[in-house]
C-alpha positions, 0 to 999 in steps of 0.5 A, a space after each residue: 552609507 558613509 565611506 561606501 566606496 572604501 567599504 566596496 574596495 575592501 569588500 572586493 580586495 578581500 574576495 579577490 585575495 580569499 576566493 581568487 575572484 569577485 563573487 559578491 558584486 555591489 555591497 551597496 546594492 546588497 545592503 539596500 536590498 536588506 535595508 528595505 526589509 528592515 524599514 522598522 529600524 528605530 532612529 539612531 545609529 546602526 552597525 551594518 554587519 556583513 558576513 560572507 563566504 563563497 556561497 552566502 552573504 548575510 547582513 544584519 543591522 545592530 543598534 550601535 552603542 559606543 563603548 566607554 573607555 577610561 584607560 588603555 593598557 599595552 599588550 603584545 599580540 605578535 601572532 595576530 593576523 587580522 588583515 581581513 575583518 574576520 567574524 572570529 574575534 577570539 584573539 582580541 577577547 583573549 587579550 582583554 579577558 583579564 582587564 576591567 571594564 572600561 579598559 581598552 588594549 593597545 596591541 603591539 605586534 613585532 615591537 610596532 604599535 598597531 590597533 586596539 581591539 576594535 579601532 585604528 589609532 592615531 597618536 598626536 606629537 603636539 603638531 600632527 596626528 600619526 597612524 601606525 603604518 602597519 595596522 592589524 586592519 587597514 580600516 576604511 575611516 583610516 584610509 579616508 583620513 590618510 587620503 584627506 591628509 588628516 593623519 599620516 602613516 608612520 612606523 611607530 615602535 613601542 619605545 616611541 610612545 613617549 614622544 606622543 601626547 595623546 592617542 585617538 581611537 576611531 573606526 567606521 562607526 566612530 568618526 574622527 570628530 567624535 573619536 575618544 582622545 586618551 592619554 598615551 598608555 605607559 610602556 609597561 612591557 
């Protein structure tokens, strides 16, 4: 389980903030117990989806198929609150609803670059990779890359996008080396 310590930290932080205490202890143990029931998983890459509230926790394994992204479009999402990894993703579906397949959104919140609908981002200025200091979700892969000094948090305004040459999309399922690299979308807002 890649980055399990970072997943555990987010799991506990979310519970402490939402419930006022840690209710579900070891994410790793919970996942291993559930994985034991699914010994018939085919080879390949699986996403482990964990959904919980104060009383219940459910875990499912879903075959992972990366999305093909050809282009990006900038959208505004000033009202989005996604600092926890919520099950309800309607806010992203609304922002993407009119876009063709293969198009991903780069979300601007309060004039700052944040994330896409399913990844954190990093922008390359020709020398270093920078990640938005205020993402919608502080992803575990993002935390790992910051700790390893591969990416550097920076407040990136919409009007700063022209300073960057490339944008990289990554998350816990898309590691840094395999992450898609695209041209930085043009500011059309």
